[in-house]
C-alpha positions as CSV (number, residue, x, y, z in Angstrom):
1,M,-11.8,25.2,17.7
2,P,-13.4,24.4,14.5
3,S,-10.0,25.6,12.3
4,I,-8.5,22.9,13.7
5,I,-10.4,20.2,13.4
6,K,-10.9,21.4,10.1
7,K,-7.0,21.9,9.4
8,K,-7.2,18.1,10.4
9,L,-9.3,17.0,7.9
10,T,-7.3,19.1,5.2
11,S,-4.0,17.3,5.6
12,K,-6.0,13.8,5.6
13,N,-8.0,14.6,2.0
14,A,-4.9,15.7,1.0
15,A,-3.2,12.7,1.9
16,Q,-6.4,10.7,0.6
17,K,-5.1,13.0,-2.7
18,L,-1.8,11.5,-3.3
19,I,-2.4,8.4,-2.6
20,K,-5.1,8.1,-5.0
21,K,-2.7,10.0,-7.7
22,H,0.1,7.2,-7.0
23,D,-0.6,3.8,-6.2
24,K,2.7,2.9,-4.9
25,L,2.6,5.5,-2.2
26,I,1.6,4.2,1.5
27,H,0.2,6.6,3.9
28,S,-0.1,5.5,8.0
29,E,-1.4,7.7,10.9
30,H,-0.6,7.7,14.4
31,M,3.1,5.7,14.4
32,K,5.0,6.4,17.8
33,V,8.7,7.3,16.7
34,T,10.5,5.4,19.2
35,S,13.9,6.7,17.6
36,H,15.0,9.8,15.0
37,V,18.4,10.4,14.3
38,Q,19.8,13.2,12.2
39,R,23.8,12.9,10.3
40,D,24.8,16.0,7.8
41,N,25.1,15.0,4.2
42,D,26.9,17.7,2.3
43,D,23.9,20.7,2.7
44,W,21.2,18.0,3.7
45,I,20.1,16.5,6.9
46,I,19.6,13.0,6.9
47,N,16.9,12.1,9.1
48,T,15.9,8.6,10.0
49,L,13.1,7.3,12.2
50,M,12.5,4.0,14.0
51,L,8.9,3.4,14.5
52,D,7.2,1.2,17.8
53,N,6.4,-2.1,16.4
54,L,8.3,-2.0,12.8
55,D,11.5,-2.9,11.9
56,V,12.3,-1.2,9.1
57,P,13.5,3.1,9.3
58,F,12.3,5.6,7.7
59,K,14.1,7.9,6.1
60,Y,13.5,11.7,4.9
61,K,16.2,14.5,4.3
62,R,15.9,18.2,4.8
63,K,18.0,21.9,4.6
64,K,17.9,22.4,8.6
65,R,17.7,20.2,11.7
66,Y,14.2,20.1,13.0
67,Q,12.7,19.2,16.4
68,S,13.5,15.5,18.0
69,L,10.2,13.7,17.0
70,Q,11.1,10.9,19.7
71,G,7.9,9.7,21.3
72,Q,6.1,10.9,19.4
73,R,2.7,10.3,17.3
74,V,3.5,11.4,13.6
75,N,1.5,10.5,10.3
76,L,3.6,9.4,7.2
77,T,2.9,9.2,3.7
78,Y,5.9,7.1,1.9
79,Y,7.3,4.9,-0.7
80,A,9.2,1.6,0.3
81,E,12.3,1.3,-1.4
82,T,15.6,-0.5,-1.4
83,E,18.8,0.8,-1.1
84,T,22.2,-0.9,-1.4
85,I,25.0,-0.4,1.2
86,A,28.5,-2.7,0.6
87,G,26.4,-5.1,-1.4
88,I,24.0,-5.8,0.9
89,Y,20.2,-5.1,0.3
90,P,18.6,-3.5,3.8
91,F,14.9,-2.3,3.3
92,H,14.1,1.3,4.0
93,L,10.7,3.6,3.8
94,K,11.4,7.3,2.0
95,M,9.4,9.5,2.4
96,R,8.7,11.5,-0.1
97,A,5.1,13.6,-0.1
98,S,4.9,14.4,3.6
99,G,5.7,13.2,7.8
100,N,3.0,15.4,9.3
101,L,2.9,15.5,13.5
102,S,0.0,14.1,14.5
103,E,-2.0,15.0,17.8
């Protein structure tokens, strides 16, 4: 059991170190995923998460498909970013540092 507790503290400390180093980085914990969509884009899989009580999508990419996170609680470390689509600037949040499952 102590190794599980140590692991949780280590990942939390890692997020805190990143936030101190990068002032625009944001960290949120225990966020509930309401929707998780995965789309192919060339050699990458683009993942989009929608979270409970937020109207802004979180996007990240991976080389392989990932298990569905729908209904799970997650910890996210991310930057706010704006993307241009057809001349419109919808706001989204891009995970660059990590996106860890929490219990």
